[in-house]
N, C-alpha and C positions, 0 to 999 in steps of 0.2 A: 284390853291390855292397860295396865296402870300408865298414868302420864309420864312417870319418870322412865318406864320402859320405852315409850315412844320416843321421849326425849333422846335417850341414849342411842336408839336405833337411828333416828334422823341425824344425830351428829355424826356418827360414825359412817353413815351412808355419804354425808357431805365430804368427808375425808376420802372415801372411796372415789366419788366423782373427780375430786381435785387431783387424784393421782391417775385418773384415766382419761386423758384428753383425745386419745385415739383408740381404736380397737387393739392395737398392738400393745399400748400400755394397759388397757383393761385386762386383757389376758395375763400380762405379767403381774399385774397387782393381784388378781385372783389367785395366781400361782404362789406369789410371795406370802399371801396371808395363809394359805392352806399349808404350804411348807412350814410356816411358823406354827401351825397347828399339828405338825407331825405327819403330814401327807408326804409321800415319797414321789419325786418328780422322775418320770420315766423318759426314755428316748425310744422313738418308734422304730429305730434301727436295730435296738437291743433285744435279746430275748427278756420277756418279762417274768417276774415272780408269780408262782401259782397259788401260794397259800393266802390266807386272809390278810387284809391290810387296807390302808388308805393310800390312794395313789392318784396321780394327776399326769397328764401329757398336754403339751401345748403345741398347736400347729398354726404357725403364723400369727394372726389376729384372733384365734379361737382356742379354747382350753375345754378339755373334758377331765372332770375328776370323779372318782368313785370310792364307795366304801364297800368292800367285800367282807361281809361277816364270816365269823369262823363256822357257822352251821350252813353255809351256803353249799348247795349241790348242783349237779349238772343241769337241773331243770328249775332251779330258783329264778323267779321273775325278777325283772329290773323295774325300778321306779325312777323316772327320768324327768328332770326339770330342763326344759329346753328354753333357750333365750338367745339374744344376739347382741354383739359388742359394738356393732358400728352404728353410726347415726348420720343422717343427712348433713350435707355441707359442702366443702370444697376441697379439691385434691390438687397437689402441686403438679404441673405438667413437666415433661422433659424440656430442656432449655428454659429453666424457670425464671430468668431474670430479664426484665425489660425496663425501659426508662421513657418517661414522657413528662413535659412540662418542668424538667428539672427535678422530677421525683423517681425514686426507684420503686418498681413495682414488681410483685410476685405474679408469675403467669400461671393461673389456676384454671381448672375446669370443675363443673358442677357435678357433685357426688350425691346420687339419689334425688330425692325430691324436697329440698329444703324451702321453707318459706322465705323467699329471697329477700324481701324487704326488711326482715327482721335482722338480717346480717349487717345492715347498713349502720354506720357510725357507732361501731362496737370496737373495743380493743380486743385483738385477736392474736392467736400464736400459731406457729407451725409445730406440728407434733406428729411422730410416726417413727419409721425406721429407715435408716440407711445402710446399705451393704457395701462394704469395700472390695477391692479386687480379689482379695483371698478368701472371700465368702463370709467374712465376720460380719455380724449384724450388731448394730448400735441403735438403741432406742435414743431419741432426741426430742427435745422440746426447747422452744425459744423463750417462753414466757411472753408477756405482752410485747408485741413487735409490729403489728400490722393493724390496718384499719381501711375499710371501704367507705369512702366519704360519698355522702349523698349530694347531689346537686342542690345549691341553695334555691329556696322558693322564688327569690327575685329572678332567677334565670330560668325557672320553670314554673310558670303562673298556674299551670294545670295540675301541678305535683298532688295537691290535695283532692282532686277529682278522679284522676286515673294516673297511677305511677306505673310506668312501663320500663322495665329494666331489660336491656339487651345483655344476654348471658356472657357475650364475648367482650363487649365494649365497656360495660358499666360495672363490672363485678371484679375487676382486678385490684386488689388491695395495694396501698402504699405502704413503704416501711423505711425509707430513708430520703434524705434531700441533699442536694448539691452533687458531689461526686458519686458517679454510678455505683451501686452496690451490687454484690455478687451473692445470690441466694445460697448457692452451695457453699460459698466461703462462710456464711452466716451459720449454716447447719454444721459444717466441719468444726468451726469454732466450739459450738455447743456440745459436740461429740467428742472434742479433744483429739481430732485428727486433722490431717492435711486434706484440703479440698481435692487435690489430685488423686487422692485414694478412692473417692467415691466413685462406685460403679453402677449403682442403682438406688433409687428412693421410692419409698411408699410414705409420703408425707402428706398429711391433711392439715386443714385450717380449723382451729377450735376457738370458741369464745373463752375469754380469761376472767370473766366476772365471776367471783365466788358464789356457790349456792347460798341462798338467803331465805330464812324464815320471816314472815310478815303476816300482817292482818291481825284481827282481834284474836288474842291467845296464842298468837303464833301458829295459826291453823294452816297457813299456806306455805308452800315450799317451792321456790322458783330456781331453775338452773338450766343450763345446756345439758343435753344428752340423757334426759330423763327417758326418753324413747332410745335405747331400751336398758339403760343401767339399772333402772328401778328393778327390772326382772333378774338382771345378772346378780345385783346384790342380794336380792331375796332368796335366789337360788344358793348363792354363797352362804348365807346364814343357814339355810336348810341342810346343806350338805355337811357344814360344820356341826350342826346339831346331831346329825346322823352318826358322825365319827364320834361324837362325845357321849353318846346315849350310855354305853356300857359303864362310864364313869359317873353317870349321873348328872352330866352337864349338858344344858339345853342348847348352848352355843349362841343364845340369843344376844343380839345387840352387837356383837363383833365376832367376825369370822377368824380373827386372831386368837380367839380364847378357847379353841379346842383342847381335847386332852385325851390322854391314855389310849385305851385298846381300840380295836377296830370296829366296834358295833356288833359284839357277839349276840346281843338280844335281838337282832333284826332277823327277819325271815326272807328278805329281799335284798338285792344289790342296788343301793342308792347311787345315783348318777346326776351330776350337773354338766350339762352340754351347752356351752355358750359359743355360738357360731358367729362367723363374721359374714359380711356381704348380703345381709338380709335386705338392706335397703336397695340393693341393685339386683334382687331376684335369686340370690342364695346359690347361683351356679358357679361355684368355685371348689377348689380342694378343701377349703376351710368353711364352706357354707354348707347350709342344711341340705342342699340337693346333692352335695358331694359325698364321699364315702367315709368321712371321718368317724361319725358315730357308729355306723355299721362296723367300720374296722375294729373300733375299740370294744364294742360288745361282742364281736366274734372272738377276739383274743381273750377276753375275760371268760367267756363261755368255754372256750377251749382249755383255758387254765383250770377250770372247773371239771374238765373231763367230759364235757358235754358232746355227745354225737350230734349229727345234724338234726335228727328227729328231737332230741332232748332240748336242742338249742330253739327249734321252732315251737316246742311246747312252752318253753320259757317265754318266748316273745308273746305267744297266745294269751299268757297270763300277766303280762306286762302292762305298764301305763306310761304315757308321756303327757306330762302338763307343759303345754306350749305357753309360756308366759311372754306377753308383749303388751305395750300400752294400748289403750283404747280411749275412746271419746267420752267425756262427760257433756252433758247437755249444756250449750253455750247460752249464757242468759241474755245476750244480744241478738242471737240467731237461732231462737228456739224452733223456727220452721225447718231448719236443716236437720232436725232429728226425728226419729219415729214419734208420732203423736201419742202413743199409749206407754211405749216402754222408755222410761226417762231416767237413765242412770245420772247420778248427781255426786259431786265432790263430797267426800267425807261419809259416804254411805257403804263403803266396802269395795273390794276388787271386783272386777267384771267377770261374768261368764259370757263369752263371745259367741255369738250364734249367727249363722247365715245358710239359708236355704240352698244356696249354690255352692256350698262346700269352700267358700272363701276362708272360713275357720273350720276346723276339723271336729268341733264339739257335736255330740248327738246325744240321745236321750240317756244312754249309759254314762257318757261323760258328765252330763249334768247331774247325774245321781252321785257319781264319785265326787265331783267338786263341792255339791251340798254337804256331803258326809265330812269331807276334809275341813271345810270352813266350820261346821259344827263342832268337830274334835277341837279345832283350833280356838273356838269361841269368837269368831269374827263374822261379821255380815258379808253377804255377797248380793250382787245385783245383775240382772241380765242386760246385755247389750245387743241391740239389733239395729240395722241402718235403716233410715228413710228409704222407701222403694225408689225414689228419684235420684238418691245420692249413693252411687255405688261405693261399697267399702273396699279397703285394701285387702291385703292377705298377710299370712304369717308363715313361720316355719312349720306350723302344725300340720297342714295338709301335705307338706312337702315330706316330712318325716314319716307321717302315717303311710303315705304311698310308697315310700322307699323301703320302709321296715315292716309294714302291716301291724304295727302295735296300735292299740287303741290309744286314741289321743283326744285331749280336751284343751280349747283355748280360752286363756283367762288373761287378766292384766289389770294394772292400775288405771283408773280413769284420770285423763289429762285435759287441760284447756291449752291452747296454742301449740298443739303437736306439730312437730317439724320446724317450729321456730328455733331460732338460737337461744331462746330462753323460755323454756316450758314451764307449766304450772301444775302442781299436784296438791292434794290435802295430805298432811302429816298423817293422819289416822289411816288412810288408805295405804301409805307406804309400810307403815308398821304391821297392818293387818295382812298384807301380802307376805311379808317376811314370816309371820306367824303361821300362815297357811302352809307356806313351803316347809317349815319345820314339821307340821302335822303330817305332810304328805311323804317327806323323805325319811323322817325318824320315828314314825310310828306305824305300827302293823294294823 
């Protein structure tokens, strides 16, 4: 991919990250960009149109978008990119206001598995949704407002030997001094409502330092929430390319640049499924273990006139590319990685493999991914864990188990995964986007 294309991709990705401090904001930003590209937003409570088109539906912090071509029939297969919108961090508790030593604090609990020390001494914001008594939902973000200050080394002489953080006592951020502050009033102010109207909150803590390119030639890209906005954005670029194919638009670089008709040249239905709650195990109505994707696919198939047998045939011919971040070899800890399989930054997206099915990739999936990357003109590299360092898992095995659709696990290699500020190589970011275009927009 030409350097200019990589530059454009990374620049727009940085804007996407800035607009997506929480899973709810990420789902809203995906929807906003796709609506600008001509996608029709549907309500799950309504009857859905049956003809060809570009459509999307948002469920809480998750979003599913699809391109149904004019030639789609009852047994047409689906090509699905699966990703997740949430990231490890902290979530606001009920009764979120507290005070100590003349400082107002936000009462938070740990969300998922963040690298806790990386959140110290950073400017943070509150971001998420609040719901008023009448059921109205408001997206809210405060901008830089909070900080978790670390204890000075003068008061903990062992801090550089072994830093131990108590999740309850040491990780409550400060946000005001003097007169005690009310977190709900802070949120209400930013939402433009009265604090007394707030009936519920789903509000998280997010780092506010903007994404940054650095290193020789600007090769490195640092930001919060790369796990897994890297995959959400790549899927967004891919689904925009699928929508723009009939008009000759690749959709590359910006998902706001789709156009024209519904992808009549495609022989499959292209789908982007960006789930919430992967970092918690995906067991929610908007997570990959929930019914969201199955519900949408069933309704699309029904609109195509599919019988139960035809829908099963369509699933048997379908593919899911489960895209989530993976690990590059860490130069300071090379022994933590497999001694033979050594994925490196800048060498292309990962094909993620695990004998115990923590990833869903198999031989057929490997062949599919190699073909996709070959069509896209990008390199790929395998990832497997050191036998003594068990790996995590992804939405891939969950979706494959629920739907029976062949699935392959892939993703961008990172350093500092689950840090408040993760690290990627710009070439890998752009390569994943190009691969998703090839998967969703080409037959």
